[in-house]
LUMMI-790082 format. One record per residue (C-alpha): residue number from 1; residue in one letter; z, y, x. Coordinates in nm, 2 decimals. Layout:
BEGIN
<pt resi="NUM" resn="A" Z="Z" Y="Y" X="X"/>
...
END
This chain:
BEGIN
<pt resi="1" resn="M" Z="-1.73" Y="-3.59" X="-3.09"/>
<pt resi="2" resn="S" Z="-1.65" Y="-3.58" X="-2.72"/>
<pt resi="3" resn="A" Z="-1.91" Y="-3.62" X="-2.45"/>
<pt resi="4" resn="T" Z="-1.85" Y="-3.87" X="-2.17"/>
<pt resi="5" resn="I" Z="-1.90" Y="-3.72" X="-1.83"/>
<pt resi="6" resn="P" Z="-2.06" Y="-3.96" X="-1.59"/>
<pt resi="7" resn="P" Z="-1.87" Y="-4.02" X="-1.26"/>
<pt resi="8" resn="A" Z="-1.99" Y="-3.82" X="-0.96"/>
<pt resi="9" resn="T" Z="-2.21" Y="-4.03" X="-0.73"/>
<pt resi="10" resn="I" Z="-2.37" Y="-4.03" X="-0.39"/>
<pt resi="11" resn="R" Z="-2.66" Y="-4.23" X="-0.27"/>
<pt resi="12" resn="L" Z="-2.52" Y="-4.47" X="-0.01"/>
<pt resi="13" resn="N" Z="-2.78" Y="-4.68" X="0.18"/>
<pt resi="14" resn="G" Z="-3.02" Y="-4.65" X="-0.12"/>
<pt resi="15" resn="Q" Z="-2.77" Y="-4.73" X="-0.39"/>
<pt resi="16" resn="D" Z="-2.60" Y="-4.49" X="-0.63"/>
<pt resi="17" resn="T" Z="-2.23" Y="-4.52" X="-0.56"/>
<pt resi="18" resn="P" Z="-1.93" Y="-4.36" X="-0.73"/>
<pt resi="19" resn="L" Z="-1.79" Y="-4.08" X="-0.51"/>
<pt resi="20" resn="T" Z="-1.42" Y="-4.18" X="-0.48"/>
<pt resi="21" resn="T" Z="-1.33" Y="-3.96" X="-0.19"/>
<pt resi="22" resn="A" Z="-1.43" Y="-3.62" X="-0.07"/>
<pt resi="23" resn="S" Z="-1.43" Y="-3.71" X="0.30"/>
<pt resi="24" resn="L" Z="-1.66" Y="-3.91" X="0.52"/>
<pt resi="25" resn="T" Z="-1.37" Y="-4.08" X="0.70"/>
<pt resi="26" resn="G" Z="-1.22" Y="-4.18" X="0.37"/>
<pt resi="27" resn="L" Z="-1.54" Y="-4.34" X="0.26"/>
<pt resi="28" resn="L" Z="-1.58" Y="-4.52" X="0.59"/>
<pt resi="29" resn="A" Z="-1.22" Y="-4.64" X="0.58"/>
<pt resi="30" resn="G" Z="-1.30" Y="-4.79" X="0.24"/>
<pt resi="31" resn="L" Z="-1.59" Y="-4.98" X="0.40"/>
<pt resi="32" resn="G" Z="-1.36" Y="-5.10" X="0.69"/>
<pt resi="33" resn="L" Z="-1.51" Y="-4.86" X="0.94"/>
<pt resi="34" resn="D" Z="-1.35" Y="-4.59" X="1.15"/>
<pt resi="35" resn="E" Z="-1.41" Y="-4.37" X="1.45"/>
<pt resi="36" resn="A" Z="-1.34" Y="-4.66" X="1.68"/>
<pt resi="37" resn="S" Z="-1.61" Y="-4.88" X="1.51"/>
<pt resi="38" resn="R" Z="-1.88" Y="-4.94" X="1.78"/>
<pt resi="39" resn="G" Z="-2.25" Y="-4.93" X="1.70"/>
<pt resi="40" resn="V" Z="-2.22" Y="-4.73" X="1.37"/>
<pt resi="41" resn="A" Z="-2.45" Y="-4.44" X="1.30"/>
<pt resi="42" resn="V" Z="-2.41" Y="-4.21" X="1.00"/>
<pt resi="43" resn="A" Z="-2.67" Y="-3.97" X="0.85"/>
<pt resi="44" resn="L" Z="-2.58" Y="-3.73" X="0.57"/>
<pt resi="45" resn="N" Z="-2.87" Y="-3.57" X="0.38"/>
<pt resi="46" resn="G" Z="-3.11" Y="-3.67" X="0.66"/>
<pt resi="47" resn="A" Z="-2.91" Y="-3.53" X="0.95"/>
<pt resi="48" resn="V" Z="-2.72" Y="-3.75" X="1.19"/>
<pt resi="49" resn="V" Z="-2.34" Y="-3.68" X="1.19"/>
<pt resi="50" resn="P" Z="-2.20" Y="-3.72" X="1.54"/>
<pt resi="51" resn="R" Z="-1.89" Y="-3.94" X="1.55"/>
<pt resi="52" resn="R" Z="-1.67" Y="-3.64" X="1.66"/>
<pt resi="53" resn="R" Z="-1.76" Y="-3.47" X="1.33"/>
<pt resi="54" resn="W" Z="-1.68" Y="-3.76" X="1.10"/>
<pt resi="55" resn="P" Z="-1.32" Y="-3.63" X="1.03"/>
<pt resi="56" resn="D" Z="-1.45" Y="-3.28" X="0.94"/>
<pt resi="57" resn="T" Z="-1.74" Y="-3.39" X="0.72"/>
<pt resi="58" resn="A" Z="-1.69" Y="-3.35" X="0.35"/>
<pt resi="59" resn="L" Z="-1.89" Y="-3.53" X="0.08"/>
<pt resi="60" resn="A" Z="-2.02" Y="-3.39" X="-0.24"/>
<pt resi="61" resn="P" Z="-2.19" Y="-3.53" X="-0.55"/>
<pt resi="62" resn="G" Z="-2.55" Y="-3.59" X="-0.49"/>
<pt resi="63" resn="D" Z="-2.52" Y="-3.64" X="-0.12"/>
<pt resi="64" resn="V" Z="-2.74" Y="-3.90" X="0.05"/>
<pt resi="65" resn="L" Z="-2.56" Y="-4.11" X="0.30"/>
<pt resi="66" resn="D" Z="-2.70" Y="-4.37" X="0.53"/>
<pt resi="67" resn="I" Z="-2.48" Y="-4.59" X="0.74"/>
<pt resi="68" resn="V" Z="-2.64" Y="-4.81" X="1.00"/>
<pt resi="69" resn="R" Z="-2.48" Y="-5.08" X="1.20"/>
<pt resi="70" resn="P" Z="-2.61" Y="-5.37" X="1.40"/>
<pt resi="71" resn="I" Z="-2.61" Y="-5.72" X="1.25"/>
<pt resi="72" resn="Q" Z="-2.61" Y="-6.05" X="1.44"/>
<pt resi="73" resn="G" Z="-2.89" Y="-6.30" X="1.39"/>
<pt resi="74" resn="G" Z="-3.22" Y="-6.38" X="1.53"/>
END
């Protein structure tokens, strides 16, 4: 009998999400965001990640990531 290993996950904006890339920029690209995206803020494990650090930021299973961007409406 073989055990099934669950996929590695992160907590992205309050939702468990499969970890499909080891880099913050890879995850953001998958969401259609990049370093040129205006008005986007990222926090990793409760600490804000400055935009200049996005390319150097690695992700690991269990990380908590919050991505905040403005929405239109009123």
